[in-house]
C-alpha positions, -999 to 999 in steps of 0.1 A, spaced: -65 99 320 -32 114 312 -10 97 286 23 92 303 52 107 284 30 118 255 22 154 265 36 170 234 20 144 211 -14 149 228 -10 186 224 -4 183 187 -34 161 181 -56 183 203 -47 213 183 -54 195 151 -88 184 163 -98 219 175 -86 234 142 -106 209 123 -137 215 144 -135 253 140 -119 258 106 -106 231 83 -91 197 85 -58 181 76 -37 150 79 -18 137 110 6 108 108 16 91 140 48 71 135 66 46 158 75 10 163 50 -17 173 36 -12 208 50 24 211 15 38 219 2 50 185 -32 34 191 -35 48 226 -26 83 214 -51 84 185 -78 68 208 -74 97 231 -77 122 202 -108 104 190 -124 107 225 -116 144 225 -132 147 190 -163 129 202 -167 153 231 -167 181 204 -195 163 186 -174 147 160 -181 115 141 -151 92 145 -145 65 119 -118 39 121 -101 13 100 -72 -10 104 -49 -25 78 -41 -62 78 -8 -79 75 -15 -104 47 -6 -108 11 -41 -118 4 -57 -89 22 -85 -74 1 -78 -41 -16 -89 -9 2 -95 -29 34 -91 0 59 -114 21 38 -139 -8 37 -141 -5 75 -144 33 74 -173 33 49 -191 5 67 -188 25 100 -200 56 82 -231 40 70 -238 26 104 -233 59 121 -252 83 100 -290 87 98 -309 72 69 -315 106 54 -278 115 55 -268 82 39 -294 87 11 -277 121 3 -245 103 -3 -238 89 -38 -233 53 -25 -232 36 -59 -194 36 -63 -191 26 -26 -210 -7 -31 -178 -28 -32 -165 -12 0 -197 -21 17 -194 -57 6 -225 -54 -16 -207 -60 -49 -175 -72 -64 -147 -46 -67 -159 -18 -90 -126 0 -95 -89 -6 -101 -64 6 -75 -59 37 -96 -96 44 -98 -105 81 -96 -143 75 -92 -138 54 -61 -114 79 -46 -139 107 -53 -168 88 -40 -151 81 -6 -140 117 -3 -173 131 -12 -191 109 13 -168 121 41 -172 158 30 -210 154 28 -213 142 64 -188 168 76 -213 196 67 -232 188 99 -203 177 122 -166 172 124 -155 139 108 -123 122 121 -110 92 102 -84 71 119 -64 45 98 -42 22 118 -12 2 107 -7 19 74 26 -1 70 4 -31 61 -18 -11 38 -22 -19 1 -8 8 -22 -43 18 -34 -54 25 2 -24 48 7 -31 66 -26 -67 70 -15 -55 86 17 -33 110 -2 -63 119 -24 -86 124 5 -60 146 23 -56 168 -7 -93 172 -14 -106 177 21 -81 203 33 -108 230 34 -135 207 49 -141 197 85 -125 163 79 -94 153 99 -74 123 87 -52 105 112 -29 76 103 -5 54 123 23 34 109 56 18 118 82 41 104 111 17 111 95 -8 87 83 17 60 117 34 59 134 1 48 147 3 12 126 -26 0 93 -16 16 67 -12 -12 50 18 5 82 38 10 77 59 -22 40 63 -15 45 76 21 68 105 10 41 126 -6 19 120 25 47 132 48 50 164 29 15 175 36 10 159 71 16 170 106 39 142 118 40 129 153 70 105 159 67 85 191 98 73 209 102 51 240 94 64 274 121 76 298 130 56 329 108 78 351 79 75 327 83 37 326 81 36 364 50 57 363 34 35 337 43 4 357 28 19 388 -4 27 371 -7 -7 355 2 -28 386 -13 -6 412 19 -3 432 52 16 429 81 -4 415 116 -1 428 141 20 409 162 -10 400 132 -28 386 122 3 366 157 6 352 157 -31 343 123 -29 326 134 2 308 165 -14 295 148 -45 284 118 -29 268 134 3 254 105 22 270 80 6 246 47 13 265 30 -20 253 60 -41 264 61 -21 297 24 -27 303 27 -64 296 57 -67 318 40 -48 346 10 -71 345 32 -101 347 50 -85 376 17 -77 393 7 -113 389 38 -125 406 59 -131 376 94 -119 369 102 -90 347 129 -111 332 102 -129 313 102 -99 289 138 -106 278 130 -133 253 105 -109 237 70 -97 242 57 -128 225 67 -148 256 50 -123 278 18 -125 258 19 -162 259 22 -161 297 -7 -136 299 -28 -157 276 -22 -187 297 -40 -171 326 -72 -170 306 -97 -198 309 -87 -227 287 -118 -224 265 -111 -186 259 -75 -193 250 -84 -221 227 -110 -200 210 -86 -171 205 -60 -195 191 -86 -206 165 -94 -169 158 -57 -162 152 -59 -187 123 -88 -168 108 -69 -135 108 -68 -103 127 -106 -98 121 -131 -126 121 -169 -132 121 -184 -149 152 -203 -174 130 -172 -184 111 -153 -187 144 -180 -209 158 -181 -232 128 -143 -235 128 -141 -242 165 -171 -266 163 -189 -246 191 -224 -232 193 -226 -195 185 -239 -186 220 -209 -203 236 -186 -184 213 -203 -151 222 -198 -158 259 -161 -166 254 -156 -136 233 -171 -114 260 -144 -127 284 -117 -120 258 -130 -85 254 -130 -79 291 -93 -90 290 -88 -63 263 -76 -89 238 -104 -85 213 -126 -57 202 -162 -58 189 -166 -42 155 -203 -46 151 -223 -68 128 -209 -100 144 -173 -91 136 -144 -89 160 -107 -80 158 -77 -86 180 -69 -56 202 -33 -57 188 -19 -78 161 9 -89 183 -17 -108 203 -27 -127 172 9 -132 161 18 -147 195 -11 -171 194 -5 -180 158 33 -184 163 27 -210 191 8 -233 168 24 -266 157 -6 -277 136 -10 -246 114 -18 -266 82 -44 -287 99 -61 -257 114 -63 -239 80 -77 -270 65 -104 -270 92 -112 -234 83 -118 -245 47 -140 -274 57 -160 -251 81 -166 -226 54 -183 -249 29 -218 -237 23 -236 -206 35 -207 -193 57 -186 -187 27 -204 -154 21 -187 -140 53 -152 -146 37 -137 -131 6 -124 -155 -21 -89 -143 -13 -93 -153 24 -105 -188 13 -75 -190 -10 -51 -181 18 -65 -208 41 -64 -234 12 -28 -226 4 -16 -227 41 -35 -259 47 -7 -276 27 -11 -314 24 -40 -314 49 -63 -303 21 -68 -323 -11 -48 -306 -38 -77 -304 -62 -98 -286 -36 -70 -262 -27 -64 -254 -64 -101 -249 -69 -103 -223 -42 -71 -205 -51 -80 -204 -88 -114 -191 -79 -97 -162 -60 -75 -156 -90 -105 -154 -113 -123 -131 -89 -93 -108 -89 -90 -109 -126 -127 -99 -130 -119 -69 -107 -89 -61 -130 -66 -67 -101 -43 -87 -124 -12 -86 -102 -33 -101 -74 -47 -127 -98 -12 -136 -109 -1 -141 -73 -30 -165 -67 -23 -184 -98 14 -188 -87 2 -203 -54 -22 -226 -73 6 -237 -95 26 -247 -63 -3 -270 -53 -15 -283 -86 -4 -317 -99 -5 -335 -132 -27 -322 -159 -43 -297 -135 -9 -281 -132 -7 -276 -169 -42 -260 -169 -32 -236 -141 0 -227 -159 -20 -217 -190 -42 -194 -169 -12 -180 -152 6 -173 -185 -25 -156 -198 -27 -134 -167 11 -126 -169 6 -113 -205 -21 -91 -192 3 -79 -165 28 -70 -193 52 -97 -180 59 -116 -212 92 -130 -201 78 -148 -171 48 -158 -192 70 -175 -218 89 -193 -190 57 -206 -175 45 -218 -209 79 -235 -215 76 -253 -182 40 -263 -191 51 -276 -225 79 -297 -209 54 -312 -185 28 -318 -212 53 -337 -233 54 -363 -205 16 -368 -207 4 -396 -230 -26 -376 -241 -16 -351 -268 -44 -327 -258 -26 -307 -231 5 -302 -252 -17 -289 -280 -34 -265 -256 1 -251 -245 11 -248 -282 -20 -229 -290 -15 -206 -260 20 -198 -271 8 -192 -307 -18 -168 -295 6 -146 -276 37 -149 -298 48 -117 -314 55 -135 -346 48 -170 -360 84 -180 -359 85 -180 -322 56 -205 -320 60 -223 -353 81 -252 -340 59 -258 -310 27 -258 -331 42 -282 -356 53 -306 -328 19 -304 -312 2 -310 -346 23 -341 -351 13 -355 -317 -24 -347 -320 -32 -353 -357 -2 -366 -376 27 -354 -396 22 -317 -403 17 -306 -439 38 -278 -454 13 -250 -446 15 -218 -426 15 -221 -388 -19 -204 -386 -35 -232 -406 -20 -258 -384 -32 -240 -353 -67 -237 -367 -69 -274 -375 -57 -283 -340 -83 -260 -325 -110 -276 -345 -98 -311 -336 -98 -302 -299 -133 -287 -301 -148 -318 -318 -132 -340 -292 -147 -318 -264 -182 -319 -280 -180 -357 -281 -169 -359 -245 -195 -336 -230 -169 -315 -212 -181 -279 -212 -148 -265 -198 -129 -283 -225 -154 -272 -252 -151 -236 -241 -113 -238 -242 -115 -254 -277 -140 -229 -290 -119 -199 -278 -88 -215 -294 -107 -218 -327 -119 -182 -324 -84 -170 -317 -69 -189 -347 -95 -175 -371 -88 -138 -365 -79 -118 -395 -97 -111 -427 -122 -135 -441 -133 -156 -412 -160 -135 -396 -188 -160 -406 -170 -187 -387 -163 -166 -357 -200 -155 -356 -210 -191 -353 -184 -197 -327 -196 -168 -305 -232 -181 -308 -220 -215 -295 -199 -200 -268 -229 -180 -256 -250 -211 -255 -224 -231 -236 -218 -203 -211 -255 -200 -203 -257 -237 -199 -227 -238 -175 -233 -205 -158 -200 -189 -169 -207 -151 -170 -172 -143 -181 -175 -165 -212 -209 -151 -220 -196 -115 -216 -167 -118 -239 -185 -140 -265 -212 -113 -266 -186 -87 -272 -169 -106 -300 -202 -113 -317 -207 -76 -325 -171 -76 -338 -179 -104 -362 -211 -86 -374 -191 -54 -381 -166 -74 -402 -195 -89 -421 -209 -54 -428 -241 -64 -409 -260 -34 -394 -273 -58 -367 -241 -51 -349 -258 -21 -333 -284 -43 -315 -256 -66 -305 -236 -38 -289 -267 -27 -270 -271 -63 -257 -235 -65 -247 -237 -32 -227 -269 -44 -210 -252 -77 -200 -222 -59 -187 -244 -36 -165 -264 -66 -153 -233 -86 -143 -217 -56 -126 -180 -66 -126 -152 -42 -130 -137 -58 -161 -171 -60 -177 -178 -23 -172 -144 -16 -185 -150 -37 -217 -184 -20 -222 -168 15 -221 -141 4 -245 -165 -12 -270 -189 17 -269 -160 41 -275 -150 21 -306 -185 22 -320 -190 59 -313 -157 67 -331 -167 45 -361 -201 63 -363 -184 97 -361 -197 106 -326 -162 117 -316 -170 136 -284 -189 106 -271 -161 83 -281 -136 106 -262 -158 106 -231 -161 68 -231 -124 63 -236 -119 87 -207 -142 65 -186 -121 35 -194 -90 55 -185 -105 62 -151 -108 24 -147 -71 19 -155 -69 16 -193 -41 41 -197 -21 33 -165 -24 -5 -162 4 -22 -179 -18 -50 -191 -42 -27 -210 -20 2 -219 -11 -10 -254 -48 -14 -262 -56 20 -248 -28 37 -268 -41 20 -300 -76 31 -294 -64 66 -287 -44 67 -319 -73 54 -340 -96 81 -326 -71 109 -332 -64 97 -368 -102 96 -375 -105 131 -362 -75 143 -381 -57 156 -350 -22 148 -362 -3 170 -337 -19 149 -309 -9 118 -329 27 130 -329 26 135 -292 13 100 -287 40 83 -308 67 82 -280 42 65 -257 34 39 -284 70 32 -290 76 28 -253 47 4 -249 43 -33 -258 26 -25 -291 40 -50 -316 37 -28 -347 43 9 -338 57 14 -373 24 4 -388 7 32 -369 34 57 -379 30 47 -415 -8 51 -416 -6 85 -398 20 96 -423 -2 87 -453 -32 104 -438 -10 136 -439 4 129 -474 39 121 -461 48 92 -484 85 93 -475 79 85 -439 54 58 -447 79 42 -471 102 35 -441 76 11 -427 60 -5 -458 85 -32 -462 79 -45 -427 50 -67 -439 52 -90 -410 20 -92 -390 0 -112 -365 -33 -123 -379 -51 -99 -355 -33 -70 -373 -37 -83 -409 -67 -61 -419 -49 -30 -407 -18 -40 -427 -39 -44 -458 -54 -9 -453 -19 5 -449 -6 -12 -480 -36 -1 -500 -31 35 -490 6 34 -497 1 18 -531 -22 46 -541 -2 74 -526 31 62 -540 18 50 -573 31 15 -566 12 -6 -592 30 -38 -583 20 -35 -546 -15 -25 -557 -19 -57 -576 -8 -78 -546 -31 -60 -522 -60 -63 -547 -56 -100 -548 -58 -102 -510 -88 -79 -507 -109 -89 -537 -123 -122 -521 -138 -101 -493 -160 -76 -511 -188 -64 -489 -169 -70 -457 -151 -46 -433 -115 -44 -421 -115 -50 -384 -82 -56 -365 -70 -63 -329 -102 -81 -318 -124 -51 -327 -101 -24 -313 -95 -11 -349 -121 -5 -375 -106 5 -409 -137 8 -430 -153 -13 -458 -131 -36 -479 -147 -20 -510 -132 13 -500 -97 0 -501 -104 -20 -533 -114 13 -549 -82 29 -537 -59 2 -552 -80 2 -584 -74 40 -586 -37 32 -583 -41 7 -612 -61 32 -633 -92 9 -631 -114 39 -627 -147 24 -636 -142 -4 -610 -130 22 -585 -162 42 -589 -183 11 -584 -163 1 -553 -165 36 -538 -202 36 -544 -205 2 -527 -183 14 -498 -204 45 -493 -237 25 -493 -222 0 -468 -210 28 -445 -244 45 -446 -261 12 -437 -236 8 -408 -242 44 -397 -204 49 -401 -204 85 -412 -166 91 -414 -162 61 -437 -192 72 -459 -176 106 -462 -142 91 -470 -158 71 -498 -173 102 -513 -139 120 -511 -122 92 -530 -150 92 -555 -144 129 -562 -107 121 -568 -114 97 -596 -94 112 -626 -106 88 -652 -140 88 -670 -172 79 -653 -197 67 -679 -234 63 -673 -253 52 -704 -238 78 -728 -230 106 -704 -193 110 -696 -178 132 -669 -140 133 -668 -121 156 -644 -85 166 -650 -74 189 -622 -97 220 -623 -112 212 -657 -141 188 -665 -144 171 -699 -181 165 -705 -193 142 -733 -227 133 -746 -241 122 -779 -207 123 -795 -200 159 -784 -173 167 -758 -168 201 -742 -145 213 -714 -157 234 -685 -140 248 -653 -146 230 -621 -177 241 -601 -197 228 -572 -227 222 -594 -206 200 -618 -194 180 -588 -230 175 -577 -240 163 -611 -209 140 -612 -221 123 -580 -256 119 -593 -246 106 -627 -221 82 -610 -250 67 -590 -279 64 -616 -312 57 -601 -300 62 -565 -315 91 -545 -288 112 -529 -297 136 -500 -291 172 -507 -275 174 -473 -250 147 -484 -241 168 -515 -238 200 -496 -221 188 -464 -212 152 -465 -203 152 -428 -239 162 -418 -255 137 -394 -286 118 -405 -308 137 -381 -301 169 -402 -318 153 -431 -351 147 -413 -364 183 -419 -384 208 -399 -419 221 -402 -436 224 -436 -432 258 -453 -470 256 -460 -493 232 -442 -522 214 -460 -548 240 -450 -526 269 -463 -521 251 -496 -558 245 -500 -565 282 -495 -539 291 -521 -556 267 -546 -591 282 -538 -578 317 -543 -561 307 -576 -594 292 -588 -613 324 -580 -586 345 -598 -589 323 -629 -626 329 -629 -622 367 -624 -596 369 -652 -620 351 -675 -648 376 -667 -626 407 -667 -634 431 -695 -609 458 -683 -573 451 -695 -559 469 -665 -581 448 -641 -570 416 -659 -533 426 -657 -536 432 -619 -553 398 -614 -526 382 -635 -499 397 -614 -515 385 -582 -519 350 -597 -482 349 -607 -472 360 -572 -493 332 -556 -478 306 -579 -442 317 -571 -450 313 -534 -464 278 -540 -434 268 -560 -411 280 -532 -431 258 -508 -432 226 -529 -407 206 -548 -412 183 -577 -445 165 -579 -458 187 -552 -435 173 -524 -437 195 -493 -407 216 -484 -398 223 -448 -387 254 -430 -356 261 -408 -337 229 -412 -305 217 -427 -324 198 -454 -342 229 -466 -310 249 -467 -292 221 -485 -321 218 -510 -320 254 -519 -282 255 -522 -278 223 -542 -307 232 -565 -291 266 -572 -257 251 -578 -271 226 -603 -292 251 -621 -262 274 -624 -241 247 -639 -268 238 -664 -273 274 -673 -236 276 -681 -237 243 -699 -265 256 -722 -240 277 -741 -214 250 -744 -233 217 -748 -271 223 -752 -278 187 -758 -262 176 -725 -278 204 -706 -313 194 -720 -306 158 -711 -296 166 -676 -326 189 -670 -349 161 -681 -332 134 -660 -319 151 -629 -344 158 -602 -336 182 -574 -351 187 -540 -344 174 -505 -331 143 -523 -316 144 -558 -315 116 -584 -303 110 -619 -327 88 -638 -311 89 -673 -304 52 -672 -341 46 -673 -346 65 -705 -317 53 -726 
């Protein structure tokens, strides 16, 4: 059937379909106001494509603030799976598409490249066997992520047989304040655009004639054209009214009135059912509609058949339906006078199994619009559940919107609790100003409550997010006075910790798991910083136990993560097993935020262990999930990136990152600048930031690392004394900041640094040795190497039971048995220095030769000689000994002696001290040879300068795959 007045538009789409079928695809955008004929046009193009053997997939956007993300693409992917054969679907990587298929929570943020790529790849894979046409309708209602995905697909399917067609209302999108206006511009630049205008008077008459089955008079046509502007939908509706005996003047008040008149001609039951469906939304499930309308499902099916015959609804498959045009739904919905009651009925109908057919966001919309018809607590429960679901999907803006609506409905103490969750989410959205306002309002309301608990919760939340203690100090002291009594003159963090402990004990006594979790987290967050890891480890254990008892996966997830953080702070190698448990839990729970956290945590550990390429890849994975672009996570991403670059020594990249850090919400960019400057030896730049010794407890360990480094680099003894006092109580622990996002090595390392600054060289050597051993136990190769480098810089004497090594620049002063000699620096002397500094402790030759070598390099290769070969050598030597004894000819005896010596040399080359087997072709063997040669060379030179020391070292230093100085056992 010819589309009246659309010849040019039809021709454009026909050409696009034919080109896509024979060559390559593209993007077509059909623009026009509501009812202008966009759907009719693309439907005709879809029919043409089907005739050419194409697979046509469609999706429609939904006009709702609570519409799920990627909703039109959800429909496309569902249709794709229904349409293709099982074998074709199995060839598609459907893992990332699980969320679009409704089989999992959202797996990707709106900026997620993997999801975009998965959708595009699925379309391209199917297009290898046939043309694929994707039609997305009503893009003016799309969420931004869906439009970005369309742009991505258009760019990456240009040379494939995939044709993308979109419709949208350009008069709405072109408005200055429309959120999609900036996103549509890049689409228009690569699309073939078809702009539909109203029909001419002659075309209006032709359409009326076709619709009504009789020719209208010219005057009537002119009237209809004037009133409708040639809008085909309005014309058709008016023509139907006219055909039914109505007057075309009924169009004048608007097409809504015309639709109401048309709907009134339907059977009462059909009209009533469609009115109920309008409350559910543009799309609805037949079972949900039946429950809401209190009708049996077979009756609903029969009534929907009548509505479909009237072209008011369309079947989508799988029990789902949609209105043929949203204006139909709007007309029905706009006529309701009991909107709140109907939304409340939807909520009641969806209790139980039917809830699985509705997204949490849909339930929240119904709960909010139910107003006073739904109990406030029930409404808040549903809206908060939707907010938490969105937060787990890292859709923090959506979550904040739900929390705002929950706050509108919440009353009393529940309102305070919702405000705390909203404030927390706003900080994650990088909206601190609004978050502070929400907290202030919550504090004002909490002051009116007799129970001091809610006010204490608000004060602790403010303290947690405050940039400095001064901002929260007054509130915390006021809360302390209400909860416990007059506050003592102690730091704010002490008061906050005491309040948290008080609240936790009260919750334990009351049996309230929610309150207990809140209290435990408050205690955890007030015990960050150096020296509290034991306590936080116990807290995470209790949080995990409570979460498993209450079924809170979110609490279990984060408590499991923070548990490995506490173990690292304690210098406990069991952190490795805990990280593995955390990653396994994240994969099992399968939520976006959990996958994100797992990637971040694994990146931190990989960097700490020196697996830099792996750390980079994991951070890139987190970036794909929004770490670098999402405002709420950007500061953390930038800090992680900075820490990795500093560990790798990539200071040009650090400089390039600095402007981004300064522009972010990072509270202490100067701290990062100062540390990076010290790493490069730039004391002057570091000095600019060292006086800014303000910090949040979460950054305290990093500040101490900075101050220790500066004290040593600048020779600031006074500062070194202060830092030493703060570090000394924490020997054996590690410096971990920002809830695990920054690992700055063992405390002993930085104690050694400040002791170097103070000239306490013997203590420094002990501390560097302890730091090296701790780092090796923790598999933290970069920090073990750093400890070795500092150890080599010790300028003062290192004494081990009578042997003294003292290095001054390029000269070593060597003392033993009252005799001191000076010798130039050499690698062999450095090796001996390390061994003498660690008496009795085996040191791998690989560590002496190449401290950065990984542990696997020390495992060795195949033996130089296996047991059988060595046995044969021994048998041959025994026979040679017998033949030498029997030889009477001197020449013969000399020849046998030479053979015997050669065999012994080969055996010595294949075995170390005490007959230890040496191995071929590995780093350990090469290191053994090199280190042994270096030490022998040093001892040979020492023979002429200090024979006594040389003899002592030959007797007490063992070389091989591992080397050891055992002089302390013989003195």
